[in-house]
Backbone as CSV, one residue per row, in Angstrom:
resi,resn,N_x,N_y,N_z,CA_x,CA_y,CA_z,C_x,C_y,C_z
1,UNK,40.900,192.152,32.464,40.973,192.189,30.963,40.704,190.832,30.291
2,UNK,39.272,190.904,29.961,38.607,189.998,29.565,38.487,189.408,28.273
3,UNK,39.089,188.193,28.133,39.193,187.883,26.656,38.429,187.308,26.206
4,UNK,38.257,186.014,27.073,37.544,185.222,26.737,35.876,185.198,27.398
5,UNK,35.310,184.103,27.930,33.735,183.554,28.214,34.129,182.941,29.554
6,UNK,32.902,182.356,30.339,33.384,181.804,31.297,34.557,181.119,31.887
7,UNK,34.913,182.476,32.876,35.900,182.690,33.669,35.551,182.330,35.112
8,UNK,36.455,181.716,35.467,36.263,180.818,36.925,37.876,181.503,37.196
9,UNK,38.185,181.845,38.652,39.125,182.649,39.751,39.793,181.501,40.464
10,UNK,40.550,181.208,40.845,41.150,180.255,42.243,41.817,182.099,42.986
11,UNK,41.450,181.729,44.150,42.226,183.276,44.933,41.557,183.263,46.044
12,UNK,42.441,182.992,47.245,42.782,183.092,48.436,42.013,181.509,48.930
13,UNK,42.996,180.567,48.264,42.416,179.388,48.938,41.198,178.609,48.106
14,UNK,40.350,179.260,46.675,39.366,178.758,46.860,38.723,178.887,45.220
15,UNK,38.237,178.000,44.648,37.871,178.499,43.855,36.419,179.488,42.968
16,UNK,36.104,180.668,42.803,34.887,181.601,42.201,34.880,181.548,41.113
17,UNK,33.464,181.642,40.652,32.627,181.919,39.336,33.288,183.396,38.879
18,UNK,33.303,183.776,37.433,33.677,184.988,37.066,34.999,185.380,37.505
19,UNK,35.194,186.938,36.497,36.426,187.919,36.597,36.544,188.185,37.949
20,UNK,36.921,188.036,39.084,36.833,187.937,40.173,37.868,189.423,41.027
21,UNK,38.151,190.096,41.580,38.809,191.305,41.673,39.623,190.756,42.596
22,UNK,41.535,191.054,42.270,42.432,190.125,43.318,43.056,191.052,43.510
23,UNK,43.126,192.697,43.035,44.142,192.987,43.604,44.109,194.621,43.692
24,UNK,45.016,195.195,45.059,44.420,196.247,45.672,45.374,197.102,44.872
25,UNK,44.707,198.354,44.948,45.228,200.343,44.328,46.723,200.081,44.692
26,UNK,47.055,199.491,46.205,48.077,199.613,46.966,49.073,198.582,46.553
27,UNK,48.577,197.032,45.932,49.551,196.566,46.009,50.516,197.095,44.776
28,UNK,52.436,196.057,45.397,53.070,196.249,44.480,53.382,196.285,43.439
29,UNK,52.038,195.337,42.338,51.821,194.975,41.729,51.212,195.745,40.560
30,UNK,50.273,196.654,41.462,48.947,197.355,40.766,50.108,198.990,40.686
31,UNK,50.596,199.316,41.442,51.249,200.265,41.160,53.208,199.615,40.900
32,UNK,53.633,199.117,40.976,54.870,199.726,39.916,54.903,198.232,39.122
33,UNK,54.297,197.544,38.553,54.152,196.308,37.779,54.765,194.910,37.745
34,UNK,54.718,194.778,39.148,55.565,193.718,39.451,54.764,192.064,39.189
35,UNK,54.444,191.675,37.927,53.131,190.576,37.870,54.066,190.251,36.956
36,UNK,54.021,188.859,37.078,54.338,187.261,36.370,53.373,186.511,35.846
37,UNK,52.814,185.993,34.851,52.031,185.145,34.675,52.643,183.383,33.525
38,UNK,51.775,183.356,33.702,52.084,182.097,32.457,50.961,181.575,32.016
39,UNK,51.195,180.587,30.545,49.446,180.374,30.076,49.659,179.051,29.477
40,UNK,48.969,177.901,29.580,48.829,176.533,29.178,47.574,177.034,28.837
41,UNK,47.188,175.745,28.287,45.931,175.094,27.604,45.421,173.793,27.713
42,UNK,43.955,173.999,28.115,43.475,173.030,28.249,42.110,172.754,26.587
43,UNK,42.111,171.738,26.181,41.371,171.077,25.009,41.320,169.845,25.176
44,UNK,40.310,169.051,24.686,39.859,167.773,24.516,40.333,167.149,25.568
45,UNK,40.129,168.037,26.527,40.313,166.667,28.001,41.397,167.049,28.552
46,UNK,42.673,167.363,27.949,44.021,167.129,28.663,44.945,168.875,28.586
47,UNK,46.104,169.099,29.163,46.468,169.981,29.695,47.826,170.028,29.097
48,UNK,48.555,169.996,27.754,50.201,169.486,28.269,50.578,170.254,28.426
49,UNK,51.792,170.271,29.032,52.778,170.410,29.544,52.250,171.063,30.517
50,UNK,50.947,171.035,31.396,50.693,172.301,32.433,52.340,171.985,33.731
51,UNK,52.632,170.954,33.459,53.213,170.923,35.135,54.573,171.856,34.334
52,UNK,55.232,172.358,33.646,56.553,173.141,33.089,56.057,174.553,32.909
53,UNK,54.718,175.198,32.722,54.381,176.288,32.644,53.966,176.238,34.459
54,UNK,53.380,175.749,34.593,53.314,176.004,36.581,54.818,176.346,36.873
55,UNK,55.915,175.578,36.810,57.194,175.357,37.362,58.129,177.015,36.705
56,UNK,57.849,176.916,35.234,58.039,178.458,35.002,57.637,180.195,35.192
57,UNK,55.777,179.414,36.143,55.945,181.201,36.469,56.052,181.228,37.721
58,UNK,56.536,180.145,39.281,57.593,180.410,39.576,59.393,180.677,39.566
59,UNK,59.569,180.789,38.256,60.643,180.823,38.082,60.513,182.205,37.537
60,UNK,59.951,182.742,37.198,58.879,184.009,36.417,59.349,184.967,38.050
61,UNK,58.249,184.482,38.763,57.931,185.162,40.309,59.523,185.573,40.642
62,UNK,60.386,184.058,40.653,61.638,184.750,41.608,62.508,186.083,40.892
63,UNK,62.535,185.659,39.252,63.501,186.491,38.769,62.996,188.079,38.863
64,UNK,61.889,188.500,39.172,61.059,189.579,39.343,61.694,190.241,41.145
65,UNK,61.723,188.871,41.423,61.995,189.349,42.995,61.303,188.808,43.837
66,UNK,60.141,188.142,43.614,58.941,187.613,44.325,59.014,186.617,44.805
67,UNK,58.636,185.988,46.010,58.414,184.806,46.077,57.741,183.902,46.096
68,UNK,57.280,183.038,45.416,56.493,182.072,44.650,55.910,181.548,45.931
69,UNK,55.026,181.253,46.199,54.438,180.452,47.837,53.639,179.276,47.450
70,UNK,53.466,178.755,45.835,52.700,177.836,45.753,53.492,176.465,44.930
71,UNK,53.836,175.455,45.195,54.987,174.271,44.243,54.386,174.292,42.991
72,UNK,55.335,173.969,42.285,54.511,173.263,40.875,53.336,172.124,41.228
73,UNK,53.960,171.273,42.101,52.575,170.311,42.486,51.163,170.502,42.954
74,UNK,51.261,171.337,43.710,49.956,171.948,44.088,49.524,172.417,42.940
75,UNK,50.407,173.598,42.210,49.258,174.331,41.451,48.980,173.257,40.014
76,UNK,49.681,172.680,39.885,49.065,171.349,38.973,47.748,171.066,40.051
77,UNK,47.450,170.761,40.762,46.588,170.597,41.888,45.419,171.058,41.288
78,UNK,45.894,172.252,41.951,44.568,173.254,41.874,43.913,173.456,40.433
79,UNK,44.941,174.005,39.860,44.282,173.604,38.244,43.352,172.640,37.842
80,UNK,44.102,171.258,38.567,43.187,170.502,37.775,41.619,170.211,38.178
81,UNK,41.748,170.912,39.558,40.414,170.856,40.521,39.621,172.033,40.149
82,UNK,40.199,172.910,39.245,39.247,173.750,38.896,38.734,173.523,37.565
83,UNK,39.579,172.636,36.700,39.584,172.153,35.321,37.942,171.131,35.464
84,UNK,37.848,170.627,36.666,36.223,169.526,36.691,35.415,170.456,36.173
85,UNK,35.185,171.386,36.341,33.843,172.484,36.322,33.938,172.561,34.787
86,UNK,35.065,172.553,33.801,35.163,172.962,32.451,34.753,171.733,31.341
87,UNK,33.472,172.024,30.331,33.776,170.835,29.630,34.658,170.174,29.008
88,UNK,34.972,169.567,28.411,36.009,168.870,27.653,35.592,169.549,26.415
89,UNK,34.538,169.573,25.806,35.177,170.066,24.256,34.953,171.899,24.717
90,UNK,35.568,172.799,25.545,35.638,173.633,25.473,36.973,174.179,25.880
91,UNK,37.422,174.131,24.760,38.709,175.108,25.568,39.452,176.152,26.301
92,UNK,39.909,175.851,27.096,40.596,177.188,27.946,41.947,177.402,28.498
93,UNK,42.179,178.972,28.425,43.550,178.977,28.674,43.700,179.359,30.061
94,UNK,44.802,178.598,30.803,44.785,178.628,32.346,45.749,179.275,31.863
95,UNK,45.586,180.063,32.926,46.807,181.520,33.347,47.061,181.689,34.942
96,UNK,47.743,181.328,35.657,48.823,181.246,36.793,49.548,182.298,36.833
97,UNK,49.122,183.082,38.302,49.903,184.561,38.186,50.322,184.792,39.832
98,UNK,51.094,185.992,39.421,51.672,186.230,40.652,51.972,187.696,40.715
99,UNK,51.586,188.570,41.997,52.094,189.999,41.881,52.251,190.385,42.883
100,UNK,53.290,191.691,43.343,54.073,191.486,44.106,52.980,192.628,45.197
101,UNK,52.808,192.388,46.715,51.936,193.451,47.801,52.612,194.554,48.193
102,UNK,53.689,193.421,49.191,54.258,195.460,49.798,55.981,195.686,49.376
103,UNK,55.829,196.387,49.591,57.260,197.142,49.674,57.977,198.459,50.867
104,UNK,56.869,198.826,51.734,57.430,199.632,52.416,57.378,200.838,51.280
105,UNK,58.943,201.594,52.094,59.546,202.653,50.564,60.351,202.463,50.262
106,UNK,60.448,201.288,49.732,61.422,200.923,48.426,60.703,199.840,47.186
107,UNK,60.935,200.321,46.682,60.896,199.704,45.312,60.771,198.442,45.143
108,UNK,62.005,197.411,45.883,61.894,196.364,46.023,60.763,195.523,46.617
109,UNK,59.918,194.134,45.782,58.522,194.064,46.450,59.278,193.135,47.668
110,UNK,58.518,192.966,48.915,58.610,192.600,49.892,58.589,190.536,49.648
111,UNK,59.333,189.975,50.408,59.433,188.373,49.780,58.503,187.794,50.733
112,UNK,57.780,188.429,51.814,56.701,188.039,53.028,55.070,187.765,52.710
113,UNK,55.029,188.393,51.310,53.971,188.636,50.968,53.533,188.181,49.434
114,UNK,52.784,187.618,49.227,53.375,187.352,47.086,51.704,187.135,46.914
115,UNK,50.559,188.073,46.176,49.124,187.964,45.404,49.828,186.560,44.380
116,UNK,49.056,185.660,44.356,48.735,185.004,43.518,46.859,184.283,43.388
117,UNK,47.108,183.868,41.886,45.453,183.304,41.575,45.280,182.378,40.312
118,UNK,45.009,182.156,40.005,44.427,181.189,38.546,43.347,181.927,38.279
119,UNK,43.654,182.015,36.417,41.996,182.467,35.949,42.110,181.183,34.813
120,UNK,41.154,180.734,34.823,40.244,179.685,33.475,39.644,180.375,32.978
121,UNK,40.298,180.812,31.777,38.880,181.884,30.874,38.748,180.490,29.415
122,UNK,37.435,180.074,28.936,37.414,179.725,27.560,37.598,180.410,26.914
123,UNK,38.713,180.204,25.954,38.656,180.922,24.581,38.992,179.231,23.655
124,UNK,38.239,179.750,22.908,38.527,178.749,21.570,40.360,178.635,20.810
125,UNK,40.238,177.619,20.404,41.347,177.566,19.930,41.212,177.433,18.261
126,UNK,42.601,177.809,17.407,42.136,178.667,16.423,41.912,177.409,15.638
127,UNK,40.902,177.892,14.277,40.409,176.627,13.148,42.166,176.055,12.698
128,UNK,42.108,175.211,12.092,43.382,174.693,11.514,43.878,175.503,10.221
129,UNK,42.515,176.226,9.407,42.650,177.024,8.396,43.398,178.248,9.124
130,UNK,43.486,179.124,10.241,43.849,180.061,10.295,45.309,180.520,10.035
131,UNK,45.617,181.888,10.198,46.987,181.934,9.450,47.204,183.190,9.670
132,UNK,48.200,183.933,9.632,48.155,185.565,10.302,49.465,185.528,8.730
133,UNK,49.549,187.156,8.718,50.479,187.610,7.919,51.934,188.286,8.721
134,UNK,53.195,188.824,8.664,54.066,189.379,9.162,54.665,190.561,8.268
135,UNK,54.971,191.632,9.011,56.222,192.882,9.127,56.399,193.024,9.933
136,UNK,57.481,194.509,9.505,58.782,194.327,10.448,58.587,195.391,11.174
137,UNK,59.249,195.602,12.273,59.033,196.532,13.266,59.971,197.549,13.589
138,UNK,59.962,199.143,14.293,61.056,199.581,14.233,61.386,199.464,15.947
139,UNK,60.466,198.620,16.647,60.915,198.421,18.004,61.191,196.854,18.010
140,UNK,62.094,196.646,19.232,62.947,195.518,19.065,62.682,194.804,20.582
141,UNK,63.668,193.538,20.513,63.534,192.718,22.146,64.349,193.432,22.667
142,UNK,63.986,193.836,24.529,65.483,194.206,24.948,65.806,193.164,25.657
143,UNK,67.467,193.293,26.279,68.303,192.544,26.674,67.797,192.840,27.822
144,UNK,68.656,191.615,28.623,68.553,191.334,30.124,69.289,192.851,30.856
145,UNK,70.309,192.805,30.336,71.078,194.453,31.059,69.929,195.641,31.171
146,UNK,68.723,195.568,30.248,67.874,196.536,30.285,66.308,196.386,30.847
147,UNK,66.386,194.733,31.289,64.770,194.506,31.024,64.393,193.163,31.647
148,UNK,63.666,192.545,32.417,63.479,191.505,33.568,62.870,190.387,31.560
149,UNK,63.948,190.048,30.743,63.664,189.409,29.874,63.610,187.772,29.715
150,UNK,63.948,187.140,31.151,64.127,185.988,31.524,62.907,185.806,32.368
151,UNK,61.759,186.293,32.334,60.776,185.733,33.239,59.816,186.373,32.084
152,UNK,57.982,185.584,32.619,57.058,186.492,31.765,56.248,187.137,32.575
153,UNK,56.593,188.479,32.040,56.647,189.140,32.815,55.257,190.870,32.462
154,UNK,54.454,191.222,32.710,53.350,192.155,32.567,54.130,193.319,31.678
155,UNK,54.989,193.652,33.032,56.074,194.600,32.014,56.671,194.669,31.186
156,UNK,56.590,193.723,30.467,57.573,193.227,29.080,56.093,193.668,27.913
157,UNK,54.991,193.555,28.148,54.420,193.777,26.977,53.341,195.059,26.359
158,UNK,54.129,195.986,27.291,53.709,197.400,26.232,55.096,197.528,25.168
159,UNK,56.006,197.502,25.324,56.416,196.859,23.935,56.475,196.011,22.836
160,UNK,55.410,194.989,23.689,54.703,194.439,22.093,53.594,194.701,21.704
161,UNK,53.107,195.195,22.706,51.889,195.925,22.571,52.027,197.577,21.362
162,UNK,52.993,198.130,21.276,53.085,198.948,20.376,54.018,198.786,19.726
163,UNK,54.733,197.362,19.021,54.873,196.497,17.693,53.274,196.630,17.091
164,UNK,52.911,195.862,17.497,51.213,195.119,17.274,50.347,196.691,16.373
165,UNK,50.931,197.588,17.356,49.773,199.009,17.148,50.441,199.307,15.614
166,UNK,52.108,199.368,15.167,52.371,199.633,14.165,51.816,199.061,13.090
167,UNK,52.107,197.533,13.540,51.565,196.591,12.210,50.729,196.717,11.924
168,UNK,49.814,196.900,12.411,48.309,196.573,12.327,48.529,198.120,11.348
169,UNK,48.724,199.088,11.929,48.790,200.521,11.110,49.046,200.095,9.460
170,UNK,49.978,199.074,9.573,50.259,198.939,8.050,49.664,198.066,7.570
171,UNK,48.743,197.614,8.094,47.513,196.514,7.133,48.056,194.984,7.375
172,UNK,49.155,194.674,8.637,49.256,193.439,8.838,48.650,192.973,9.801
173,UNK,49.244,191.805,10.440,48.820,190.997,11.548,49.993,190.631,13.408
174,UNK,50.388,190.595,12.645,52.030,190.688,13.623,53.049,190.788,13.585
175,UNK,53.915,190.886,14.124,55.523,191.595,14.226,56.685,190.619,14.021
176,UNK,57.410,190.130,12.701,58.767,189.564,12.505,59.823,190.318,13.553
177,UNK,59.492,190.794,14.955,61.038,191.269,15.852,62.285,190.896,16.061
178,UNK,63.246,191.626,15.829,64.541,191.740,16.087,65.271,191.831,17.052
179,UNK,66.117,191.662,17.248,66.946,191.744,18.838,67.583,193.290,18.998
180,UNK,68.854,193.669,19.398,68.756,194.766,19.525,70.135,194.466,18.924
181,UNK,70.589,193.248,17.686,71.774,193.625,16.996,71.010,193.252,15.279
182,UNK,69.850,193.249,15.343,69.369,193.434,13.933,68.769,191.968,13.449
183,UNK,69.266,190.931,14.020,68.808,189.600,13.977,67.277,188.659,14.759
184,UNK,66.813,188.418,13.782,65.516,187.503,14.475,65.517,187.235,15.822
185,UNK,64.577,187.837,16.517,64.116,186.813,17.975,62.921,186.267,17.509
186,UNK,61.782,186.758,17.699,60.592,185.843,17.664,59.445,187.414,16.828
187,UNK,58.243,186.659,17.037,56.988,187.989,16.665,56.177,188.661,17.952
188,UNK,55.903,188.971,18.235,55.003,189.887,18.828,54.590,189.577,19.866
189,UNK,53.991,187.810,19.742,53.037,186.910,20.318,53.566,185.854,20.712
190,UNK,54.744,185.623,20.223,55.255,184.360,20.000,56.846,183.877,19.241
191,UNK,56.609,182.550,19.485,57.703,182.476,19.195,57.841,182.139,17.398
192,UNK,58.558,181.539,16.432,59.046,181.614,15.293,59.977,180.444,14.470
193,UNK,59.594,179.906,13.862,60.073,178.774,13.229,60.251,179.063,11.484
194,UNK,60.949,178.925,11.039,61.178,178.813,9.418,61.617,177.507,8.948
195,UNK,60.824,177.055,7.359,61.307,175.698,6.672,61.689,176.091,5.258
196,UNK,63.205,175.299,5.291,63.776,175.833,4.106,64.276,174.126,3.896
197,UNK,63.896,174.118,2.556,64.405,172.720,1.871,64.812,171.246,2.780
198,UNK,63.205,171.517,3.689,63.034,170.274,4.384,63.590,170.475,5.865
199,UNK,64.303,171.094,6.340,65.022,171.539,7.652,64.289,172.524,7.955
200,UNK,64.438,172.592,9.627,63.919,173.929,9.967,64.508,174.652,11.054
201,UNK,64.197,175.598,10.644,65.491,176.844,11.961,64.747,177.783,12.357
202,UNK,65.222,177.829,13.507,64.475,178.801,14.674,65.573,179.566,15.178
203,UNK,65.098,181.289,15.827,66.282,182.104,16.358,66.857,180.978,17.479
204,UNK,68.386,181.025,17.701,68.891,181.078,18.631,68.446,181.471,19.913
205,UNK,68.277,180.988,21.366,68.043,181.798,21.948,69.579,182.544,22.835
206,UNK,69.037,183.199,22.644,70.402,184.347,23.198,69.935,185.462,24.382
207,UNK,69.299,185.196,25.161,68.784,186.177,26.477,67.680,187.229,25.996
208,UNK,67.250,187.587,24.911,66.491,188.675,24.780,65.059,187.839,24.636
209,UNK,64.814,186.910,24.325,62.951,186.651,24.302,62.831,185.138,25.297
210,UNK,61.708,184.223,25.643,62.324,183.038,26.400,61.845,182.061,24.940
211,UNK,62.628,181.711,25.269,62.551,180.187,24.492,61.500,179.343,25.390
212,UNK,60.205,179.172,24.137,58.803,179.038,25.112,58.878,176.849,24.685
213,UNK,57.926,176.877,25.401,57.450,175.234,26.532,57.484,175.264,24.796
214,UNK,56.205,175.363,24.426,55.571,174.987,23.060,56.781,174.316,22.189
215,UNK,57.412,175.870,22.276,58.505,175.755,21.051,59.675,174.463,21.206
216,UNK,59.765,173.977,22.834,60.846,173.154,22.842,59.942,171.818,22.144
217,UNK,59.240,171.654,22.423,57.895,170.548,22.405,58.300,170.774,20.878
218,UNK,57.720,171.283,20.068,57.794,170.835,18.707,59.077,170.233,17.826
219,UNK,60.326,171.206,19.012,61.635,170.784,18.569,61.718,169.158,18.797
220,UNK,61.345,168.846,19.421,61.432,167.572,20.223,60.570,166.786,19.558
221,UNK,59.954,167.174,19.312,58.930,166.100,17.632,59.065,165.916,16.968
222,UNK,59.823,167.038,16.369,60.271,166.999,14.703,61.812,166.161,14.968
223,UNK,62.696,166.185,15.637,63.682,165.647,15.540,63.502,164.146,15.775
224,UNK,62.707,164.072,16.949,62.229,162.304,16.786,61.347,162.123,16.015
225,UNK,60.612,162.595,15.053,60.842,162.558,13.270,61.446,162.349,12.110
226,UNK,62.669,162.549,12.760,63.504,162.462,11.703,64.408,163.691,11.141
227,UNK,63.512,164.789,11.323,63.390,166.357,10.679,64.779,166.590,11.211
228,UNK,65.588,167.519,10.546,66.888,168.511,11.181,66.078,169.886,11.636
229,UNK,66.453,170.175,12.634,66.079,171.337,13.357,67.218,172.460,13.661
230,UNK,67.372,173.201,13.297,68.364,174.363,13.832,68.122,175.418,14.519
231,UNK,69.011,175.924,15.841,69.014,176.935,16.152,69.683,178.047,15.888
232,UNK,69.651,178.902,14.776,70.810,179.595,14.284,70.343,181.097,14.494
233,UNK,71.321,181.442,14.175,71.102,183.563,14.120,70.884,183.422,12.703
234,UNK,69.266,183.956,12.588,68.410,184.283,11.414,68.062,185.700,11.164
235,UNK,68.225,186.030,9.911,67.832,187.420,9.436,66.639,187.571,8.313
236,UNK,65.979,188.697,8.248,64.634,189.123,7.468,65.139,188.199,6.207
237,UNK,66.461,188.275,5.777,66.416,187.853,4.488,66.209,186.224,4.473
238,UNK,66.119,185.933,5.322,66.565,184.597,5.830,64.988,183.716,5.673
239,UNK,64.519,184.558,6.851,62.586,184.180,6.201,62.269,184.984,5.097
240,UNK,62.919,185.582,4.075,61.870,186.105,3.035,62.564,185.062,2.145
241,UNK,63.315,183.797,2.667,64.092,182.816,1.758,63.481,181.482,1.905
242,UNK,62.991,181.631,2.839,62.093,180.121,3.418,60.685,179.929,2.733
243,UNK,61.085,178.211,2.765,59.721,177.730,2.023,58.342,177.713,2.579
244,UNK,58.482,177.636,4.048,57.395,177.910,5.529,57.528,178.378,6.071
245,UNK,56.883,179.300,7.161,57.093,179.649,7.974,55.521,179.542,9.044
246,UNK,55.859,179.689,10.605,54.907,179.486,11.153,55.293,180.131,12.565
247,UNK,53.893,180.484,13.293,54.185,180.670,14.667,54.230,179.424,15.598
248,UNK,54.751,179.170,16.846,54.811,178.845,18.066,54.474,178.924,19.892
249,UNK,53.292,178.917,19.888,53.035,179.468,21.322,51.877,178.970,21.702
250,UNK,51.797,179.225,23.419,51.260,178.776,24.080,49.671,178.288,23.992
251,UNK,49.046,179.689,23.115,47.762,180.123,22.917,47.304,179.107,21.899
252,UNK,48.286,179.088,20.901,47.367,178.838,19.512,48.525,177.163,19.140
253,UNK,49.399,177.029,19.984,50.197,176.213,19.615,51.016,175.850,18.434
254,UNK,50.576,176.142,17.197,50.975,176.126,15.453,50.177,177.326,14.774
255,UNK,50.881,178.648,14.513,50.047,178.936,13.498,50.675,179.679,12.516
256,UNK,50.107,179.400,11.637,50.989,179.443,9.711,51.252,180.875,9.702
257,UNK,52.342,181.032,8.534,52.303,182.361,8.540,51.969,182.168,6.665
258,UNK,51.172,183.130,6.400,51.129,183.224,4.918,51.628,184.320,3.984
259,UNK,52.072,185.175,4.793,53.149,186.432,4.293,54.135,187.071,5.263
260,UNK,54.908,187.472,4.916,55.991,188.114,5.724,56.223,189.481,4.386
261,UNK,55.796,190.740,4.867,55.637,191.880,3.833,55.306,191.115,2.326
262,UNK,56.007,191.089,1.412,55.806,191.116,-0.344,56.158,189.612,-0.372
263,UNK,56.348,189.008,0.576,57.064,187.654,0.659,56.059,186.640,0.918
264,UNK,54.889,185.683,0.128,54.342,184.672,0.238,54.701,183.223,0.307
265,UNK,54.173,182.907,1.127,53.949,181.331,1.797,52.611,180.314,1.564
266,UNK,52.947,179.228,1.641,51.577,178.516,1.612,51.732,177.777,3.024
267,UNK,50.644,177.790,3.244,50.502,176.325,4.319,51.310,174.799,4.010
268,UNK,52.662,174.866,4.480,53.375,173.671,4.179,52.606,172.064,4.796
269,UNK,53.982,171.623,4.292,53.785,170.074,4.772,54.369,169.382,5.791
270,UNK,55.423,170.752,6.074,56.258,170.600,7.523,55.314,171.418,8.750
271,UNK,54.528,172.610,8.432,53.455,172.784,9.016,52.366,172.517,9.774
272,UNK,51.636,171.633,8.843,50.648,170.595,8.602,51.232,169.267,10.152
273,UNK,52.289,168.933,9.371,52.724,167.966,10.084,53.201,168.019,11.702
274,UNK,53.792,169.732,11.724,54.392,169.715,12.897,52.932,169.713,14.293
275,UNK,51.921,170.606,13.823,50.431,170.578,14.439,49.929,169.025,14.731
276,UNK,50.169,168.417,13.597,49.538,166.454,13.525,50.541,166.121,14.771
277,UNK,51.651,166.278,14.962,52.338,165.670,15.867,52.594,166.652,17.191
278,UNK,52.319,167.218,17.471,51.562,167.783,18.745,51.091,167.359,19.334
279,UNK,49.592,167.183,18.435,48.391,166.857,18.802,48.253,165.373,19.367
280,UNK,48.926,164.433,18.024,48.866,163.149,18.690,50.037,162.852,20.135
281,UNK,51.067,163.685,20.382,51.783,163.949,21.718,51.377,163.655,22.624
282,UNK,49.971,165.150,22.199,49.239,165.484,23.596,48.703,164.245,23.972
283,UNK,47.627,164.052,23.090,46.934,162.951,23.423,47.731,161.527,23.905
284,UNK,48.763,161.389,23.443,49.918,160.001,23.890,50.245,160.374,25.542
285,UNK,50.060,161.178,25.970,50.520,161.866,27.024,49.741,161.777,28.071
286,UNK,48.083,162.117,27.575,47.416,162.683,28.857,47.068,161.529,29.805
């Protein structure tokens, strides 16, 4: 699935130009869906939290019963080697991936061989003025007892795509999604924050969604700036009563929300400050 342009692929020990075929028809990942990935960003010559994203894809592999074959440090080195050929002014989406290869007559993938590749895909960062509109969805986030929600796994995303199909049919951009209990978990594509009376709130991690790396970075930056941040049980009513709402994800970092159903929001000062602090932090650690 090509999203961006100017793709480079690392596979079997070397970098290749283009969208290289890497998975075979009989691989466990293509047959039974044992695929995991992570996503980091390269922009303005930096790749914030790259090591954390590489570590997480290894943890995701283990959660699916795969044997991650590349250490975090080696993965970081491989990616930086590939980024040498990427212009600093062209933002890149960095996607390391693992998949199952063999299983014999078992559904359980073999730990003796694991597919690995990295895809570098040129995808622009959203402009600061870009925003999104949310609505509800009938579909919910699963729990650990029924799905591998402790991994960034490809098999989780069909649930997200049906959320997005539903909300787009209603004329909105994204879904504000609840867990099985009806409390807000995240959106269909990213973590979610809200602002009320100058304080920031985000759903408490309860095992139904990945508490993202960028989410954690925003929380640290806000607290260092003297802002009170709460990880709380939140409902749709809380978001209707919020002063500001924004999404947090590795693809775009900060996305302001301007509407939740009929409720309208401004792109407020806290949301703008979160974005500014992220960019300041990212460049200070480069």
